[in-house]
BAMAR-866872 format. One line per 10 residues: for each residue y, z, x of C-alpha. Coordinates in steps of 0.001 Angstrom, whole numbers. Layout:
N
Y Z X; ...
END
This chain:
343
0 0 0; 2390 735 2863; 2090 -2877 4039; 3640 -4105 805; 6221 -1439 -7; 8817 -2998 -2326; 11759 -936 -1097; 14988 -2869 -652; 16328 -2408 2874; 19120 -4938 2421
20482 -6605 -679; 23484 -8827 -1387; 26465 -7373 -3199; 26687 -8098 -6909; 29216 -10865 -7544; 29046 -12184 -3979; 29166 -15950 -3453; 26194 -17159 -1396; 25089 -20475 31; 21640 -22025 -249
19402 -20443 2397; 21426 -17228 2780; 19361 -14027 2859; 20074 -12127 -365; 17387 -9415 -213; 14957 -7942 2311; 12139 -5533 1554; 10707 -2936 3906; 8171 -4833 6035; 7795 -2545 9048
4012 -2269 8794; 3667 -5981 8152; 5589 -6792 11328; 3435 -4320 13268; 348 -6061 11909; 1811 -9390 13011; 2251 -8004 16537; -1400 -6922 16530; -2527 -10357 15367; -304 -12047 17944
-1756 -9925 20756; -5285 -10550 19466; -4681 -14305 19416; -3344 -14228 22972; -6441 -12309 24090; -8732 -14765 22303; -6963 -17722 23919; -7425 -16104 27321; -11094 -15426 26563; -11629 -19057 25563
-10032 -20257 28801; -12265 -17882 30809; -15305 -18999 28823; -14519 -22646 29535; -14176 -21856 33254; -17454 -19893 33312; -19224 -22666 31432; -17837 -25243 33849; -19179 -23234 36806; -22572 -22844 35138
-22601 -26551 34276; -21907 -27461 37898; -24728 -25172 39032; -27141 -26898 36658; -25905 -30271 37830; -26675 -29212 41384; -30189 -28190 40344; -30595 -31541 38544; -29575 -33440 41668; -31946 -31356 43788
-35040 -31892 41621; -34160 -35576 41232; -33982 -35910 45029; -37355 -34153 45333; -38845 -36520 42760; -37464 -39594 44534; -38823 -38327 47895; -42250 -37663 46326; -42308 -41166 44824; -41415 -42671 48222
-44151 -40655 49891; -46549 -41850 47209; -45945 -45455 48278; -47325 -44653 51765; -50766 -43449 50629; -52237 -46786 51616; -51827 -45874 55280; -52519 -42185 54807; -55736 -40259 55006; -57475 -39297 51823
-56334 -35667 52149; -52682 -36653 52696; -52848 -39206 49893; -54170 -36558 47509; -51458 -34148 48628; -48746 -36770 48007; -50132 -37462 44532; -50099 -33767 43658; -46551 -33422 45041; -45385 -36404 42980
-46961 -34994 39800; -45391 -31592 40474; -41960 -33151 41155; -42241 -35236 37983; -43105 -32158 35888; -40331 -30105 37473; -37816 -32884 36811; -38790 -33149 33118; -38655 -29375 32718; -35258 -29209 34413
-33823 -32005 32232; -35069 -30243 29072; -33517 -26976 30223; -30215 -28722 30991; -30171 -30260 27490; -30715 -26851 25905; -28109 -25369 28204; -25537 -27985 27139; -26219 -27243 23459; -25939 -23518 24161
-22630 -24102 25916; -21212 -26090 23019; -22398 -23498 20468; -20937 -20617 22460; -17590 -22362 22854; -17593 -23445 19213; -18227 -19864 18049; -15328 -18614 20166; -13017 -21325 18800; -14053 -20531 15186
-13281 -16839 15725; -9934 -17778 17225; -9099 -20148 14338; -10044 -17510 11781; -7780 -15017 13515; -5051 -17687 13534; -5433 -18155 9773; -5103 -14399 9255; -2014 -14414 11447; -424 -17259 9472
-1254 -15553 6173; 325 -12305 7348; 3325 -14220 8671; 3820 -15912 5297; 3514 -12546 3543; 6145 -11104 5853; 8427 -14086 5229; 8046 -13589 1474; 9554 -10124 1886; 12824 -11810 2859
14399 -13589 -116; 16813 -16474 373; 19168 -18066 -2119; 17611 -21238 -3578; 21028 -22639 -4552; 24736 -22053 -3986; 25986 -19536 -6514; 26947 -16003 -7497; 24666 -12978 -7110; 23911 -11249 -10399
22076 -7919 -10159; 19911 -6559 -12941; 19759 -2945 -14084; 17083 -459 -13096; 16203 3008 -14323; 17143 5499 -11619; 16263 9038 -12619; 17664 9525 -16086; 20346 6848 -15792; 20518 3071 -15665
22384 1235 -12935; 22487 -1983 -10973; 19813 -2537 -8335; 21066 -1497 -4911; 19900 -896 -1357; 17133 1711 -1139; 15751 1124 -4638; 12048 471 -5105; 11130 -2309 -7503; 7769 -2941 -9091
5640 -6041 -8572; 6881 -8897 -10755; 10081 -7079 -11660; 13171 -9263 -12179; 16014 -7649 -10234; 18383 -10438 -9144; 19441 -13945 -10089; 21592 -16569 -8393; 23844 -18321 -10906; 25526 -21668 -10325
29070 -21126 -11716; 29535 -24880 -12214; 26516 -25191 -14498; 25962 -22170 -16730; 23944 -21499 -19859; 24135 -19081 -22751; 20953 -17185 -23606; 21284 -16408 -27298; 19152 -15560 -30326; 19113 -16844 -33884
17648 -15187 -36951; 14225 -16516 -37795; 15501 -17533 -41241; 18029 -19914 -39636; 15902 -21226 -36777; 14390 -24037 -38867; 17797 -25712 -38996; 18149 -25946 -35217; 17254 -29038 -33202; 17479 -29856 -29523
20678 -31568 -28350; 22706 -30192 -31252; 26326 -29506 -30334; 27799 -26007 -30437; 31016 -24073 -29823; 30791 -20981 -27625; 33218 -18048 -27958; 33509 -15305 -25321; 34174 -11731 -26395; 36215 -11111 -23233
38533 -14086 -23773; 39281 -14723 -27413; 41283 -17871 -26635; 38380 -19683 -24964; 36185 -22062 -26938; 33733 -24043 -24843; 31597 -26974 -25988; 27856 -26570 -25507; 24534 -28285 -26229; 21293 -26728 -27453
18780 -27298 -24635; 15991 -24886 -25573; 14517 -23263 -28669; 11865 -20579 -28287; 8410 -21097 -29739; 7826 -17365 -30354; 9987 -14633 -31829; 11389 -11754 -29866; 10362 -8208 -30907; 12800 -6404 -33142
13140 -3347 -30894; 14823 -518 -32807; 15491 -2794 -35753; 13227 -3108 -38788; 9821 -4625 -38085; 10514 -7597 -40335; 13656 -8572 -38388; 12741 -11283 -35922; 14872 -13512 -33738; 14203 -16781 -31935
15568 -17191 -28377; 17896 -20160 -27938; 19455 -21582 -24769; 22716 -23548 -24759; 24173 -25462 -21831; 27941 -25238 -21421; 29377 -28756 -21330; 32759 -27605 -20006; 33778 -24674 -17835; 36703 -22311 -17502
37450 -20529 -14194; 37472 -17189 -16020; 33838 -17535 -17087; 31481 -15372 -15027; 27819 -14439 -15525; 26744 -11701 -17948; 29685 -12020 -20329; 28791 -11502 -23982; 29280 -14536 -26190; 28582 -16015 -29587
27945 -19615 -30535; 28417 -21742 -33634; 25862 -24535 -33730; 27039 -27649 -35531; 24307 -28621 -37999; 26419 -31395 -39535; 30017 -32532 -39612; 32443 -34379 -41911; 35826 -35709 -40842; 38914 -34706 -42856
36882 -32632 -45300; 38458 -30405 -47920; 37044 -26921 -47263; 36790 -24055 -49736; 35541 -20474 -49234; 31891 -20107 -50105; 32763 -16984 -52107; 34783 -19156 -54479; 31676 -21163 -55456; 29884 -20157 -58665
26832 -21453 -60568; 25238 -20839 -63963; 21710 -20231 -62714; 19896 -21924 -59817; 19964 -25348 -61517; 23566 -25143 -62716; 26334 -27316 -61336; 28719 -25605 -58917; 32187 -24752 -60178; 35275 -22815 -59131
38061 -20939 -60898; 41251 -22851 -60280; 44664 -21263 -60735; 46719 -23225 -63294; 50062 -22796 -65037; 48486 -20799 -67896; 46026 -18840 -65678; 42559 -19397 -64274; 40561 -22356 -65472; 36986 -23293 -64771
36413 -26601 -62964; 33199 -28234 -61817; 33198 -29595 -58271; 30978 -31730 -56042; 30069 -30096 -52721; 28871 -31547 -49437; 28060 -29754 -46216; 28112 -25968 -46315; 27509 -22944 -44155; 27472 -19206 -44705
31246 -18920 -45176; 32597 -22275 -46381; 31715 -25470 -48239; 33048 -29009 -48041; 34362 -30211 -51412; 33826 -33898 -52130; 35467 -33995 -55584; 37127 -31658 -58074; 39806 -30094 -55880; 42866 -31159 -53959
44502 -29816 -50863; 46680 -26822 -51737; 44730 -25769 -54833; 44265 -22007 -55224; 40767 -20809 -56143; 39448 -17341 -56871; 36834 -15690 -54647; 35904 -13305 -57460; 35290 -14149 -61090; 38686 -13728 -62819
39469 -13339 -66493; 39548 -16912 -67857; 42408 -17823 -70227
END
């Protein structure tokens, strides 16, 4: 466990501007670096052992070559002596034949031994190289693990720190904190290309489609309205948390199509998604719309010279607060948002 202690030794300051490749966080990797030193020393020792083994094998090979040359010379001498048996006595001829047979047998035995010796040499060297390569793989794996404990910025951007529970309080992640495996503690945000992570009630999610246009409003700057595009709609609902179990929300992501220099990460915002639009529409409050039953035609109470009069209207696009009136009203007409006494 001490080899992989997720304690932050160094961490970038929240809000700092970083470049791609800058180190933004480093975990405690003391034991990992010590292990790397051990592997490095072990590899150096193995390399030295392989060099010594090659030298020893070369010496042994030369000794066997010398033996091969010696027995070959003895065999050639015995074969030459064997050619002189015609002028030799029977005893000498028999002795030369026996010497030739013995030299031939010794030569065959020596050649077989040399072949086995060569195979033994190759196997011994191969085993040493395999052990060295395996140790090299372990070294590379440990080196990669150590490198993973140093985090670098993948893009140019601003450092955004997440919150962590520290004792009984919550605060931003800082140097010395210990994070758990898989815990999200930092993000690098590109200030020139930002998104809004929002939620929509499950009852309204069916109306959303990708690439719909939206208008984003920031709570910190009431005068800012930024155009945006819906780029992602969640497939699953988010849990309700402390809210009622039947309250569910769908995560939605919107890409800001224009930027303002005052916009920074983690600002709270709201967004109005445009489901449909009509140019130069006459708009009336939704509260002013009335119906006689679900199948009844919509109507409003219009203020006239003698009081409120009922008038049927034709509506177009609508949302939760307003409706577009196609016919039945004119610009400047006054309508009631509560049912008035009709004259």
